[in-house]
Structures are given as structure tokens and as C-alpha cells.
PAVEX-448185 format. One record per residue (C-alpha): residue number from 0; residue in one letter; x, y, z. Coordinates in Angstrom, 1 decimal. Layout:
N
+------+------+--------+--------+--------+
: resi : resn :      u :      v :      w :
+------+------+--------+--------+--------+
:  NUM :    A :      X :      Y :      Z :
...
+------+------+--------+--------+--------+
***
This chain:
281
+------+------+--------+--------+--------+
: resi : resn :      u :      v :      w :
+------+------+--------+--------+--------+
:    0 :    M :    0.0 :    0.0 :    0.0 :
:    1 :    R :    2.9 :    2.4 :    0.9 :
:    2 :    V :    4.5 :    1.8 :   -2.5 :
:    3 :    T :    1.1 :    2.4 :   -4.4 :
:    4 :    R :    0.6 :    5.6 :   -2.3 :
:    5 :    Y :    4.0 :    6.8 :   -3.6 :
:    6 :    L :    3.4 :    6.0 :   -7.1 :
:    7 :    M :    0.1 :    7.9 :   -7.0 :
:    8 :    L :    1.9 :   11.1 :   -5.8 :
:    9 :    P :    3.3 :   12.2 :   -9.0 :
:   10 :    L :    0.0 :   11.4 :  -10.8 :
:   11 :    L :   -2.0 :   13.6 :   -8.4 :
:   12 :    A :    0.6 :   16.4 :   -8.7 :
:   13 :    T :    0.1 :   16.3 :  -12.5 :
:   14 :    L :   -3.7 :   16.4 :  -12.3 :
:   15 :    L :   -3.5 :   19.3 :   -9.8 :
:   16 :    A :   -1.2 :   21.3 :  -12.1 :
:   17 :    L :   -3.7 :   20.7 :  -15.0 :
:   18 :    L :   -6.6 :   21.8 :  -12.8 :
:   19 :    T :   -4.7 :   24.9 :  -11.6 :
:   20 :    Q :   -3.8 :   25.9 :  -15.2 :
:   21 :    Y :   -7.4 :   25.8 :  -16.4 :
:   22 :    A :   -8.8 :   27.4 :  -13.1 :
:   23 :    I :  -11.0 :   24.5 :  -12.3 :
:   24 :    A :  -12.9 :   24.7 :   -9.0 :
:   25 :    A :  -15.9 :   22.9 :   -7.8 :
:   26 :    P :  -18.7 :   22.4 :  -10.2 :
:   27 :    D :  -20.8 :   25.5 :  -10.7 :
:   28 :    E :  -24.2 :   24.5 :   -9.5 :
:   29 :    S :  -25.7 :   27.1 :  -11.9 :
:   30 :    L :  -24.6 :   24.8 :  -14.8 :
:   31 :    G :  -25.9 :   21.7 :  -13.3 :
:   32 :    D :  -28.9 :   21.5 :  -15.6 :
:   33 :    Y :  -27.1 :   23.2 :  -18.5 :
:   34 :    R :  -27.4 :   21.2 :  -21.6 :
:   35 :    L :  -24.7 :   21.3 :  -24.3 :
:   36 :    G :  -25.4 :   22.4 :  -27.7 :
:   37 :    P :  -23.8 :   23.7 :  -31.0 :
:   38 :    G :  -21.3 :   26.4 :  -30.3 :
:   39 :    D :  -20.3 :   25.3 :  -26.8 :
:   40 :    A :  -16.5 :   24.9 :  -26.2 :
:   41 :    I :  -15.4 :   22.4 :  -23.7 :
:   42 :    H :  -12.3 :   21.0 :  -22.1 :
:   43 :    V :  -12.2 :   17.3 :  -21.3 :
:   44 :    F :  -10.0 :   15.9 :  -18.6 :
:   45 :    V :   -9.3 :   12.1 :  -17.9 :
:   46 :    F :   -8.0 :   11.4 :  -14.5 :
:   47 :    Q :   -4.5 :    9.9 :  -14.6 :
:   48 :    N :   -4.4 :   10.1 :  -18.4 :
:   49 :    T :   -3.3 :   13.5 :  -19.3 :
:   50 :    E :   -2.6 :   12.5 :  -22.9 :
:   51 :    L :   -6.3 :   11.9 :  -23.3 :
:   52 :    S :   -7.2 :   15.5 :  -22.2 :
:   53 :    F :   -8.3 :   17.8 :  -25.1 :
:   54 :    E :  -10.4 :   20.8 :  -26.1 :
:   55 :    A :  -13.4 :   20.6 :  -28.5 :
:   56 :    R :  -16.2 :   22.7 :  -29.8 :
:   57 :    V :  -19.7 :   21.1 :  -30.2 :
:   58 :    G :  -20.7 :   20.8 :  -33.8 :
:   59 :    E :  -24.0 :   21.8 :  -35.5 :
:   60 :    G :  -25.1 :   18.1 :  -34.9 :
:   61 :    G :  -24.3 :   18.1 :  -31.2 :
:   62 :    E :  -21.2 :   15.8 :  -31.8 :
:   63 :    I :  -17.5 :   16.3 :  -30.8 :
:   64 :    T :  -14.6 :   14.4 :  -32.4 :
:   65 :    Y :  -12.5 :   12.6 :  -29.6 :
:   66 :    P :   -9.1 :   11.2 :  -30.3 :
:   67 :    M :   -9.0 :    7.5 :  -30.4 :
:   68 :    I :  -12.8 :    6.9 :  -30.2 :
:   69 :    G :  -14.0 :    9.2 :  -33.0 :
:   70 :    A :  -17.5 :   11.2 :  -32.9 :
:   71 :    V :  -19.3 :   11.4 :  -29.7 :
:   72 :    N :  -22.8 :   12.9 :  -29.7 :
:   73 :    I :  -23.2 :   15.0 :  -26.5 :
:   74 :    G :  -25.8 :   17.4 :  -27.8 :
:   75 :    G :  -28.7 :   17.9 :  -25.3 :
:   76 :    L :  -26.8 :   16.3 :  -22.5 :
:   77 :    T :  -25.9 :   17.9 :  -19.1 :
:   78 :    L :  -22.3 :   18.0 :  -18.2 :
:   79 :    G :  -22.6 :   15.0 :  -15.9 :
:   80 :    E :  -24.3 :   13.1 :  -18.6 :
:   81 :    A :  -21.7 :   14.0 :  -21.3 :
:   82 :    E :  -18.9 :   12.9 :  -18.9 :
:   83 :    K :  -20.5 :    9.5 :  -18.5 :
:   84 :    R :  -21.1 :    9.1 :  -22.2 :
:   85 :    I :  -17.4 :    9.8 :  -23.0 :
:   86 :    A :  -16.3 :    7.5 :  -20.1 :
:   87 :    D :  -18.4 :    4.7 :  -21.4 :
:   88 :    K :  -17.0 :    5.2 :  -25.0 :
:   89 :    L :  -13.4 :    5.1 :  -23.7 :
:   90 :    T :  -14.3 :    1.8 :  -22.0 :
:   91 :    E :  -16.3 :    0.4 :  -25.0 :
:   92 :    K :  -13.3 :    1.2 :  -27.3 :
:   93 :    Q :  -10.9 :   -0.4 :  -24.9 :
:   94 :    V :   -8.9 :    2.7 :  -24.6 :
:   95 :    I :   -9.0 :    2.8 :  -20.8 :
:   96 :    R :  -11.0 :    0.9 :  -18.1 :
:   97 :    D :  -13.0 :    2.7 :  -15.4 :
:   98 :    A :  -12.4 :    6.3 :  -17.0 :
:   99 :    Q :  -13.0 :    9.3 :  -14.7 :
:  100 :    V :  -13.8 :   12.1 :  -17.0 :
:  101 :    H :  -14.3 :   15.7 :  -15.9 :
:  102 :    I :  -15.7 :   18.4 :  -18.5 :
:  103 :    V :  -15.1 :   22.1 :  -18.1 :
:  104 :    L :  -17.4 :   24.4 :  -20.0 :
:  105 :    D :  -15.1 :   27.0 :  -21.6 :
:  106 :    V :  -17.3 :   28.9 :  -24.0 :
:  107 :    V :  -21.1 :   29.2 :  -23.7 :
:  108 :    R :  -23.2 :   29.5 :  -26.8 :
:  109 :    G :  -25.7 :   32.3 :  -27.5 :
:  110 :    N :  -25.2 :   34.0 :  -24.1 :
:  111 :    S :  -24.9 :   37.8 :  -24.2 :
:  112 :    V :  -24.8 :   40.9 :  -22.0 :
:  113 :    S :  -26.1 :   44.3 :  -22.9 :
:  114 :    V :  -24.0 :   47.5 :  -22.2 :
:  115 :    L :  -25.7 :   50.8 :  -22.3 :
:  116 :    G :  -25.0 :   54.4 :  -21.4 :
:  117 :    Q :  -21.8 :   56.4 :  -21.7 :
:  118 :    V :  -19.4 :   53.8 :  -23.4 :
:  119 :    N :  -17.7 :   54.0 :  -26.7 :
:  120 :    R :  -19.5 :   51.1 :  -28.2 :
:  121 :    A :  -22.9 :   50.4 :  -26.6 :
:  122 :    G :  -24.7 :   47.3 :  -27.7 :
:  123 :    R :  -25.2 :   43.6 :  -27.1 :
:  124 :    F :  -22.0 :   41.5 :  -26.7 :
:  125 :    P :  -21.5 :   37.7 :  -26.6 :
:  126 :    L :  -20.1 :   36.1 :  -23.3 :
:  127 :    D :  -17.2 :   34.5 :  -24.9 :
:  128 :    K :  -16.3 :   32.3 :  -21.8 :
:  129 :    V :  -17.6 :   31.2 :  -18.5 :
:  130 :    G :  -16.6 :   33.6 :  -15.7 :
:  131 :    T :  -16.4 :   36.9 :  -17.9 :
:  132 :    R :  -15.8 :   39.8 :  -15.4 :
:  133 :    L :  -17.3 :   43.3 :  -15.6 :
:  134 :    S :  -13.9 :   44.8 :  -16.6 :
:  135 :    E :  -13.7 :   42.4 :  -19.6 :
:  136 :    V :  -17.3 :   43.3 :  -20.7 :
:  137 :    L :  -16.5 :   47.2 :  -20.4 :
:  138 :    A :  -13.4 :   46.6 :  -22.4 :
:  139 :    N :  -15.4 :   44.9 :  -25.1 :
:  140 :    A :  -17.6 :   48.0 :  -25.2 :
:  141 :    G :  -14.6 :   50.3 :  -25.9 :
:  142 :    G :  -14.3 :   51.4 :  -22.2 :
:  143 :    V :  -16.1 :   54.2 :  -20.6 :
:  144 :    M :  -16.4 :   57.7 :  -22.4 :
:  145 :    T :  -13.9 :   60.2 :  -20.8 :
:  146 :    A :  -14.1 :   63.8 :  -20.8 :
:  147 :    I :  -11.5 :   65.9 :  -22.7 :
:  148 :    P :   -9.5 :   67.8 :  -20.2 :
:  149 :    G :  -10.4 :   71.5 :  -20.2 :
:  150 :    A :  -13.4 :   71.0 :  -22.6 :
:  151 :    P :  -17.0 :   71.3 :  -21.7 :
:  152 :    T :  -18.9 :   68.0 :  -21.6 :
:  153 :    G :  -22.1 :   66.3 :  -20.9 :
:  154 :    N :  -21.3 :   63.1 :  -22.3 :
:  155 :    A :  -18.5 :   61.6 :  -20.1 :
:  156 :    G :  -19.3 :   58.3 :  -18.2 :
:  157 :    S :  -19.6 :   58.2 :  -14.5 :
:  158 :    D :  -17.0 :   56.2 :  -12.3 :
:  159 :    T :  -19.8 :   54.2 :  -10.9 :
:  160 :    V :  -21.5 :   51.4 :  -13.0 :
:  161 :    I :  -24.9 :   49.6 :  -12.5 :
:  162 :    V :  -25.3 :   46.0 :  -13.1 :
:  163 :    T :  -28.8 :   44.5 :  -13.2 :
:  164 :    G :  -29.9 :   41.0 :  -13.8 :
:  165 :    V :  -31.1 :   37.8 :  -12.1 :
:  166 :    R :  -29.2 :   35.8 :   -9.5 :
:  167 :    D :  -30.6 :   32.7 :   -7.9 :
:  168 :    K :  -34.0 :   33.5 :   -9.6 :
:  169 :    K :  -34.3 :   36.8 :   -8.0 :
:  170 :    P :  -33.8 :   40.4 :   -9.3 :
:  171 :    F :  -30.2 :   41.5 :   -8.9 :
:  172 :    R :  -28.9 :   45.1 :   -8.9 :
:  173 :    R :  -25.4 :   46.3 :   -7.8 :
:  174 :    V :  -23.7 :   49.7 :   -8.1 :
:  175 :    I :  -20.0 :   49.5 :   -8.5 :
:  176 :    D :  -17.3 :   51.8 :   -8.0 :
:  177 :    L :  -15.3 :   51.2 :  -11.0 :
:  178 :    P :  -11.9 :   53.0 :  -10.1 :
:  179 :    A :  -11.9 :   51.3 :   -6.8 :
:  180 :    I :  -11.4 :   47.9 :   -8.3 :
:  181 :    F :   -8.1 :   48.9 :   -9.5 :
:  182 :    L :   -6.9 :   51.8 :   -7.4 :
:  183 :    N :   -8.1 :   50.4 :   -4.0 :
:  184 :    Q :   -7.6 :   46.7 :   -5.0 :
:  185 :    Q :  -11.2 :   45.9 :   -4.5 :
:  186 :    S :  -11.1 :   43.0 :   -7.0 :
:  187 :    Q :  -14.1 :   41.4 :   -5.5 :
:  188 :    D :  -16.2 :   44.1 :   -7.2 :
:  189 :    D :  -15.1 :   43.0 :  -10.5 :
:  190 :    I :  -18.1 :   40.7 :  -10.5 :
:  191 :    E :  -18.7 :   37.9 :  -12.8 :
:  192 :    I :  -21.3 :   38.9 :  -15.5 :
:  193 :    A :  -24.2 :   36.3 :  -16.1 :
:  194 :    P :  -26.1 :   35.9 :  -19.4 :
:  195 :    G :  -28.8 :   38.4 :  -19.8 :
:  196 :    D :  -27.2 :   41.0 :  -17.4 :
:  197 :    V :  -27.5 :   44.8 :  -18.3 :
:  198 :    V :  -24.5 :   47.0 :  -17.6 :
:  199 :    Y :  -25.2 :   50.7 :  -17.6 :
:  200 :    V :  -22.8 :   53.5 :  -17.4 :
:  201 :    P :  -24.6 :   56.7 :  -16.4 :
:  202 :    S :  -23.5 :   60.2 :  -17.3 :
:  203 :    A :  -20.9 :   61.7 :  -15.0 :
:  204 :    P :  -22.4 :   64.5 :  -12.8 :
:  205 :    V :  -21.7 :   68.0 :  -14.1 :
:  206 :    Y :  -21.5 :   71.4 :  -12.8 :
:  207 :    Y :  -22.1 :   74.7 :  -14.8 :
:  208 :    I :  -20.0 :   77.8 :  -14.8 :
:  209 :    Y :  -20.6 :   81.1 :  -16.5 :
:  210 :    G :  -19.8 :   85.0 :  -16.5 :
:  211 :    E :  -16.3 :   86.2 :  -16.5 :
:  212 :    V :  -14.6 :   82.9 :  -16.9 :
:  213 :    Q :  -12.2 :   81.7 :  -19.7 :
:  214 :    R :  -14.2 :   78.7 :  -20.9 :
:  215 :    P :  -17.8 :   78.9 :  -19.7 :
:  216 :    G :  -20.0 :   75.6 :  -20.0 :
:  217 :    A :  -20.7 :   72.4 :  -18.4 :
:  218 :    Y :  -18.0 :   70.2 :  -17.0 :
:  219 :    A :  -17.6 :   66.9 :  -15.3 :
:  220 :    I :  -17.2 :   66.7 :  -11.6 :
:  221 :    G :  -14.0 :   65.0 :  -10.6 :
:  222 :    R :  -13.9 :   63.2 :   -7.2 :
:  223 :    S :  -13.8 :   65.5 :   -4.2 :
:  224 :    M :  -13.8 :   68.5 :   -6.6 :
:  225 :    T :  -13.6 :   72.0 :   -5.0 :
:  226 :    V :  -14.5 :   75.3 :   -6.2 :
:  227 :    E :  -11.0 :   76.2 :   -6.7 :
:  228 :    Q :  -10.5 :   73.0 :   -9.0 :
:  229 :    A :  -13.8 :   73.8 :  -10.8 :
:  230 :    M :  -12.6 :   77.2 :  -11.7 :
:  231 :    A :   -9.2 :   75.8 :  -12.9 :
:  232 :    Q :  -10.9 :   73.4 :  -15.1 :
:  233 :    A :  -12.7 :   76.2 :  -16.8 :
:  234 :    G :   -9.5 :   78.1 :  -17.4 :
:  235 :    G :   -9.9 :   80.5 :  -14.6 :
:  236 :    P :  -11.3 :   84.0 :  -14.5 :
:  237 :    T :  -10.9 :   86.5 :  -17.4 :
:  238 :    I :   -9.0 :   89.8 :  -16.7 :
:  239 :    R :  -12.3 :   91.2 :  -15.7 :
:  240 :    G :  -13.4 :   88.4 :  -13.5 :
:  241 :    S :  -13.5 :   88.6 :   -9.7 :
:  242 :    E :  -12.8 :   85.3 :   -7.8 :
:  243 :    G :  -13.6 :   87.0 :   -4.6 :
:  244 :    R :  -17.1 :   87.6 :   -5.5 :
:  245 :    L :  -18.1 :   84.0 :   -6.8 :
:  246 :    R :  -21.6 :   82.9 :   -6.4 :
:  247 :    L :  -22.7 :   79.3 :   -6.2 :
:  248 :    D :  -26.2 :   78.2 :   -6.8 :
:  249 :    H :  -27.3 :   74.7 :   -5.4 :
:  250 :    R :  -30.7 :   73.1 :   -5.6 :
:  251 :    D :  -31.6 :   71.6 :   -2.1 :
:  252 :    A :  -33.6 :   68.4 :   -1.6 :
:  253 :    M :  -36.9 :   70.5 :   -1.8 :
:  254 :    G :  -35.9 :   71.8 :   -5.2 :
:  255 :    A :  -35.3 :   75.3 :   -4.1 :
:  256 :    I :  -32.1 :   77.3 :   -5.0 :
:  257 :    Q :  -29.7 :   78.2 :   -2.3 :
:  258 :    A :  -27.3 :   80.8 :   -3.3 :
:  259 :    S :  -23.9 :   81.2 :   -1.4 :
:  260 :    R :  -20.4 :   82.9 :   -1.6 :
:  261 :    P :  -18.3 :   79.7 :   -1.8 :
:  262 :    A :  -14.7 :   79.5 :   -0.3 :
:  263 :    P :  -12.0 :   78.0 :   -2.6 :
:  264 :    G :  -11.9 :   74.7 :   -0.8 :
:  265 :    D :  -15.7 :   74.1 :   -0.6 :
:  266 :    P :  -17.0 :   71.2 :   -2.7 :
:  267 :    V :  -18.8 :   71.1 :   -6.0 :
:  268 :    R :  -22.1 :   69.0 :   -6.1 :
:  269 :    P :  -24.0 :   67.7 :   -9.1 :
:  270 :    D :  -25.7 :   70.5 :  -11.0 :
:  271 :    D :  -24.2 :   73.3 :   -9.0 :
:  272 :    I :  -23.9 :   76.7 :  -10.9 :
:  273 :    L :  -20.8 :   78.9 :  -10.5 :
:  274 :    Y :  -21.2 :   82.5 :  -11.5 :
:  275 :    V :  -17.9 :   84.5 :  -11.9 :
:  276 :    P :  -19.0 :   88.3 :  -11.8 :
:  277 :    A :  -16.9 :   91.1 :  -13.2 :
:  278 :    S :  -14.8 :   93.0 :  -10.8 :
:  279 :    I :  -16.2 :   96.4 :   -9.7 :
:  280 :    F :  -13.0 :   98.1 :  -10.2 :
+------+------+--------+--------+--------+
***
């Protein structure tokens, strides 16, 4: 028994390396009832027989061509049923006895995600592989639209993204801070996208500035933006402008306009209006 155990160790190490290479974890329960069909791409693993492992795409007739045993029809089968059919074929063709087969679904046919809002290429995109992440979907859509520095804008995308869909047969909605995924290493927020999800990138909040300023208009609000930074983004005051007499109009929760004389370090909030008056001298 001790000799047999020692002989098994290299084989187990080889299988573990393969499983790690292809990021195989415990079977995804959401795929338990999934039935294979044309367009699906799979990776077949045979325990203790790495030379029999291979990748295949299910053909239009539901078949795959397996080395040494030929065509195997797995169309309409669940992953577990397909594993058993391939194992039975390996035994039937006397390739290997008591084969232990495991199938990983690499690419799912016909599944897609909708990306809407302020992205460079809005539309419906296929989910090319199981486990596609939010960042990958946004990359396929050309990324979030960005503001041109120093130019008025109303089309830049927000740094928050809204993902809606269904999880566990219940409505799902999550608001995600996109920069935090990378800047603050919150990789858990780079969530896995499910078939049928909708990814929406809203417009970035803006403020408005007019009067004696170099470039009046609407500008995207940066994170923790101050009045001083808002003025700088618009090019600063003209020769006639008076920074000391700025007026800021803010709409409160009741919809009423509240006017104030802001300090340079005061925050700028969505839809604030900055007025730069002319100097009285």
C-alpha cells in the first residue's frame, strides 16, 4: 500500500497542475442543468491520463470528435451526462478501463450581455467564456467615455457602473465603484457577469460655470472636486473676472435654489452653478 501511495503522488500532482492551469474549481451549481449544444466549447480531462485531455467545440449536430474513439454525440446532455457518455465510450473502445472524466465548459453559446449608457460602443456583446468579469465586458464595449481635459462636456461616463440581472431566480442590482477595483484593489467588485445582465454606465455628474470665466460651460465633476479646482478646469477668470465675488447656486432636496458665496475649498456638487462676476474696479 505504501508503494502504491508513493506511485500515486506524481499522478495527483500532474492532475492538480492541470486543474490549476485551467482554473477549475468545484462544479458551478448554476451549470448543473445546462445542456450542451452547438457552439459550446469544452475541455475534457481524464484522471491519470493527461494525454487523453483535449479541447473541443460542439458541432451543429451536437457531436465532438474525440481522439481514439471518434465522434461522440453530447448535444442535449448535461455536463454530468456528457462525462458519463465519454467515459463509457473510452471503455467500449478499450482505450481505458473505469475512466474518470471531468468536463469544463469554456465557452457558452448564445449568451450575451447588454452594455448601455456612456461607453464608446454600446450594444449587445457575447459572453465568450464562462466567468467573464465586468472589466472585460466594459473593455469589449470600448471602455467608459472620458471627458476631454479642459473641454465642456455632458457625455462623459460616471465612475460608478450599475449591473442588473437575475441571480438565484431573484432580481439583482449592484452599483459598483469602477476605479476602486483597480486603485483600491477591491477586486471582489469586478464581479462575474451572467447571461442576460445589463451593464449601465450613467453620465458623469456635471456642474455649470458662466460669467467672466475663460471657458464657460458644463464640466464633469471630479472626485472630491473643490470650487478652486472647478474654476481651474474652466480656465480661471478673465481679466475682468473677480474670484473673490463668486456665487454658487445649489438646488436643495426640496428643489429650492440656495445661493452662497463659496470658499475655494468648498465642494462642488452635481448640477451646481458657479457664476464669476466682473470686478467692480
